[in-house]
ROKELO-735249 format. One record per residue (C-alpha): residue in three letters; x, y, z. Coordinates in steps of 0.05 Angstrom, whole numbers, padded with zeros to 5 digits, always signed. Example, Ala and Ser with C-alpha at 12.3 -4.5 7.8 and 13.67 -1.06 7.14 Angstrom:
2
ALA+00246-00090+00156
SER+00273-00021+00143
***
This chain:
349
MET+00000+00001+00005
ASN+00028+00067-00021
ILE+00024+00138+00012
LYS-00031+00155-00030
SER-00076+00101-00017
LEU-00068+00113+00058
LEU-00081+00170+00057
LEU-00152+00170+00015
GLY-00170+00108+00057
SER-00166+00157+00128
ALA-00197+00207+00088
ALA-00255+00165+00077
ALA-00257+00135+00152
LEU-00259+00207+00178
ALA-00320+00222+00134
VAL-00354+00163+00150
VAL-00337+00182+00233
SER-00358+00248+00224
GLY-00427+00231+00191
ALA-00444+00191+00240
GLN-00421+00241+00298
ALA-00463+00297+00256
ALA-00529+00259+00261
ASP-00520+00250+00333
ALA-00498+00319+00346
ILE-00531+00359+00405
VAL-00555+00427+00384
ALA-00538+00473+00444
ALA-00601+00519+00473
GLU-00587+00592+00456
PRO-00574+00627+00517
GLU-00622+00676+00546
PRO-00607+00744+00544
VAL-00578+00779+00612
GLU-00617+00838+00652
TYR-00564+00883+00664
VAL-00572+00927+00729
ARG-00602+00991+00705
VAL-00598+01062+00745
CYS-00664+01087+00771
ASP-00653+01165+00775
ALA-00729+01182+00789
TYR-00716+01188+00860
GLY-00650+01216+00864
THR-00576+01187+00866
GLY-00563+01114+00889
TYR-00618+01080+00871
PHE-00625+01017+00811
TYR-00681+00980+00782
ILE-00688+00909+00818
PRO-00681+00859+00751
GLY-00744+00839+00731
THR-00786+00896+00763
GLU-00806+00972+00764
THR-00782+00971+00832
CYS-00720+01024+00853
LEU-00671+01002+00905
LYS-00619+01035+00946
ILE-00575+01010+00998
GLU-00530+01053+01042
GLY-00504+01052+01108
TYR-00442+01068+01155
ILE-00396+01037+01199
ARG-00381+01067+01269
PHE-00328+01061+01319
GLN-00330+01098+01381
VAL-00294+01106+01443
ASP-00335+01128+01506
VAL-00311+01165+01568
GLY-00330+01186+01629
LYS-00355+01155+01704
ASP-00394+01085+01696
GLN-00385+01069+01621
SER-00419+01009+01595
ASP-00370+00949+01615
HIS-00385+00888+01568
GLY-00461+00905+01583
VAL-00511+00949+01542
ILE-00488+00987+01491
ASN-00487+01054+01511
GLY-00513+01035+01576
HIS-00464+01068+01628
GLU-00482+01006+01670
GLY-00397+00989+01684
THR-00350+01012+01732
SER-00301+01033+01669
ASP-00287+01106+01657
TRP-00281+01090+01583
ASP-00312+01033+01536
ALA-00301+01021+01460
PHE-00359+00993+01414
THR-00366+00983+01336
ARG-00435+00992+01296
GLY-00452+00967+01230
GLN-00510+01000+01200
VAL-00552+00985+01128
GLN-00611+01015+01103
PHE-00657+00981+01046
THR-00702+01035+01010
ALA-00742+01010+00966
LYS-00783+01060+00916
SER-00844+01047+00860
ASP-00890+01091+00830
THR-00966+01076+00842
GLU-01029+01117+00831
TYR-01028+01145+00898
GLY-00955+01170+00890
PRO-00894+01129+00899
LEU-00896+01075+00956
THR-00843+01070+00999
GLY-00809+01014+01038
VAL-00744+01021+01087
ILE-00713+00969+01132
VAL-00654+00990+01179
LEU-00611+00938+01208
GLN-00565+00954+01256
ALA-00511+00915+01297
ASN-00464+00934+01357
ALA-00404+00898+01389
ASP-00382+00915+01456
ALA-00334+00863+01454
ALA-00310+00813+01398
ASN-00347+00757+01443
SER-00422+00743+01415
ALA-00445+00756+01490
PHE-00439+00820+01487
GLN-00462+00833+01419
ASN-00528+00869+01394
THR-00577+00860+01339
LYS-00635+00898+01320
LEU-00680+00920+01279
ASP-00680+00996+01279
SER-00726+01014+01224
ALA-00778+00978+01187
TYR-00842+01025+01154
ILE-00888+01026+01094
ASP-00897+01097+01063
ILE-00945+01126+01010
ALA-00989+01186+01004
GLY-00964+01215+01069
PHE-00998+01156+01112
ARG-00929+01121+01145
ALA-00934+01049+01188
GLY-00888+01014+01225
LEU-00826+01023+01264
PHE-00795+01088+01256
TYR-00772+01151+01302
SER-00814+01210+01322
TRP-00807+01274+01312
TRP-00775+01283+01387
ASP-00713+01251+01350
ASP-00691+01312+01311
GLY-00649+01359+01357
LEU-00599+01407+01347
SER-00539+01383+01312
GLY-00487+01386+01368
GLU-00478+01335+01427
THR-00511+01372+01483
ASP-00576+01378+01480
VAL-00627+01340+01515
LEU-00699+01352+01481
ALA-00728+01280+01475
SER-00742+01222+01529
HIS-00690+01166+01525
GLU-00728+01128+01471
THR-00749+01156+01405
LEU-00763+01098+01367
HIS-00835+01072+01368
ASN-00887+01032+01332
SER-00933+01085+01299
ILE-00989+01097+01248
ARG-00975+01175+01217
TYR-00997+01216+01178
GLN-00951+01279+01149
TYR-00987+01328+01100
GLU-00919+01369+01059
SER-00921+01424+01018
GLY-00857+01462+00988
ASP-00815+01477+01053
PHE-00882+01468+01099
TYR-00898+01405+01139
ALA-00952+01387+01191
GLY-00977+01316+01218
ILE-01008+01273+01264
SER-00979+01203+01297
VAL-01007+01153+01342
ASP-00946+01119+01376
GLU-00946+01055+01417
LEU-00906+01071+01477
GLU-00879+01014+01507
ASP-00810+01031+01530
GLY-00831+01103+01567
ALA-00845+01127+01624
PHE-00898+01098+01674
LYS-00924+01105+01734
SER-00902+01076+01803
GLY-00929+01003+01811
GLU-00951+01001+01737
GLU-00928+00965+01681
PRO-00904+00998+01609
ASN-00978+00995+01565
ASN-00975+01059+01539
VAL-01002+01101+01472
GLY-00992+01173+01456
VAL-01013+01217+01405
ALA-00963+01275+01375
LEU-00975+01331+01335
GLY-00917+01364+01295
LEU-00909+01422+01240
GLY-00841+01446+01216
GLY-00807+01479+01154
LYS-00762+01524+01133
ALA-00760+01604+01104
GLY-00700+01626+01072
ALA-00640+01618+01121
PHE-00691+01600+01182
THR-00716+01536+01201
TYR-00775+01514+01251
GLN-00803+01460+01283
VAL-00862+01457+01337
ILE-00882+01387+01366
GLY-00932+01370+01420
GLY-00938+01301+01452
TYR-00998+01266+01499
ASP-00981+01203+01544
THR-01049+01174+01546
ASP-01021+01124+01606
ASN-00987+01178+01642
GLU-01045+01230+01629
GLU-00984+01284+01616
GLY-00955+01318+01559
ALA-00899+01351+01527
ILE-00894+01411+01475
ARG-00825+01432+01451
GLY-00801+01493+01394
MET-00743+01492+01361
GLY-00708+01538+01307
THR-00646+01547+01274
VAL-00619+01610+01225
ALA-00555+01628+01193
ILE-00513+01680+01221
GLY-00440+01695+01203
PRO-00401+01637+01202
GLY-00439+01583+01232
THR-00515+01569+01253
LEU-00553+01595+01314
GLY-00596+01536+01344
LEU-00649+01551+01404
ALA-00697+01494+01433
ALA-00743+01500+01495
VAL-00775+01443+01527
TRP-00849+01444+01569
ALA-00878+01391+01604
SER-00930+01379+01647
GLY-00911+01317+01681
VAL-00855+01254+01668
ASN-00892+01225+01604
SER-00857+01178+01542
TYR-00843+01244+01499
TYR-00798+01282+01554
ASP-00775+01258+01622
GLU-00710+01297+01636
SER-00747+01367+01664
GLU-00805+01403+01673
TRP-00774+01468+01635
THR-00707+01472+01593
ILE-00681+01513+01544
ALA-00615+01498+01500
ALA-00573+01542+01449
GLU-00527+01523+01401
TYR-00475+01553+01350
ALA-00442+01514+01294
ILE-00383+01553+01263
GLN-00374+01527+01203
ALA-00297+01540+01203
THR-00276+01505+01136
ASP-00317+01462+01081
LYS-00287+01402+01127
LEU-00288+01431+01201
LYS-00355+01449+01240
ILE-00350+01467+01313
THR-00408+01472+01358
PRO-00405+01491+01429
GLY-00476+01490+01464
ALA-00506+01499+01533
GLN-00579+01474+01565
TYR-00608+01491+01627
PHE-00667+01444+01662
TRP-00716+01468+01716
ASN-00737+01416+01763
TYR-00686+01366+01735
GLY-00708+01290+01738
ALA-00756+01255+01765
ASN-00760+01241+01848
GLU-00736+01183+01879
GLY-00773+01123+01892
GLY-00825+01136+01826
THR-00833+01171+01759
ASP-00891+01205+01778
ASP-00865+01273+01785
TRP-00804+01319+01770
GLY-00742+01328+01823
ASN-00735+01400+01864
GLY-00669+01425+01837
ASP-00634+01450+01773
ALA-00590+01434+01726
TRP-00548+01462+01671
LYS-00495+01428+01613
VAL-00441+01457+01578
GLY-00406+01416+01515
LEU-00365+01424+01458
THR-00364+01383+01392
VAL-00320+01382+01333
ASP-00335+01345+01270
TYR-00281+01343+01216
GLN-00288+01298+01141
ILE-00226+01266+01139
THR-00249+01246+01065
ASP-00305+01231+01024
ASN-00352+01195+01059
PHE-00303+01186+01126
TYR-00316+01228+01182
ALA-00282+01241+01244
LYS-00319+01267+01313
ALA-00300+01280+01387
SER-00348+01312+01439
VAL-00341+01328+01511
GLN-00396+01346+01553
TYR-00400+01370+01631
LEU-00470+01365+01675
ASP-00480+01396+01739
GLY-00542+01393+01778
ASP-00571+01406+01844
ASP-00587+01342+01860
ILE-00536+01298+01829
ASP-00457+01297+01828
ASP-00417+01329+01771
GLN-00414+01289+01710
THR-00364+01297+01651
THR-00369+01254+01585
GLY-00350+01249+01514
TYR-00325+01210+01458
PHE-00291+01201+01399
ARG-00318+01163+01341
LEU-00298+01146+01270
GLN-00346+01134+01215
ARG-00342+01112+01144
ALA-00409+01119+01101
PHE-00428+01090+01045
***
């Protein structure tokens, strides 16, 4: 057999095999088109369409490292609870917020979930994870777990203008028109003040209005605690003056209640100085009449007065990275003098 015969025979054999394979060939299905994430600019920056839907989603949050200083700070106890015996305490927090929006015939339908985790120590026994907010909002109506108007405050860290808990399960309606808003809220007050010998089983009604007029912002709110049968009213305003913003606030409470439980009367002032584009310095002061509740119960105010001064410094290290330092001094007739403060680093995203 010569070379020519061998080549012709091999070619014929390959043709037969190829024909058999062609008869049995498996045709792969066409790949489905991939839907890439699309930017949603209808509600501001940071939103994108959830693939396959017309719902826009935004994910944001922050990571915080903080060191508190002062007498009896939290020592592997409640985060920021000041229940230990140490003069300093460090903790770390991670928070993430999911905001979903979509158009409806009633306007934007909004859903918000905020998850927060705190670690006072690496040991999991000293960690705290919670649902910080979760609510539905549409056409001015909001229902779920969210912070009330009483959580608003001046920009510094000196003022105490609300009770220790401003996060409630609530139903609220808020009307908005331009730079003005007004609304009413019904709040579950399970974590607030309650009378001696009773259990927390409380409901409150709050009213709020506020807005902006040029360089001036204002807010007037009130709350009535139905279980304690006491209420509180607060007025607050800011105005741009010179290199900073002047803030003033005043609160009156008819008695100890879940909206305000610090004192019968109080006034607060601060001046937030924008020293540079990145540096803000805020001195503040506050005076309390009939400070605190009498020992043995929460039914009435204390008889002494108190005053507080402090300084807060905010510095933007770079985009989305901030440092804050604060020191506060409290002096009262019926309490020991207290000096507290903290240093914080925070990365937002």
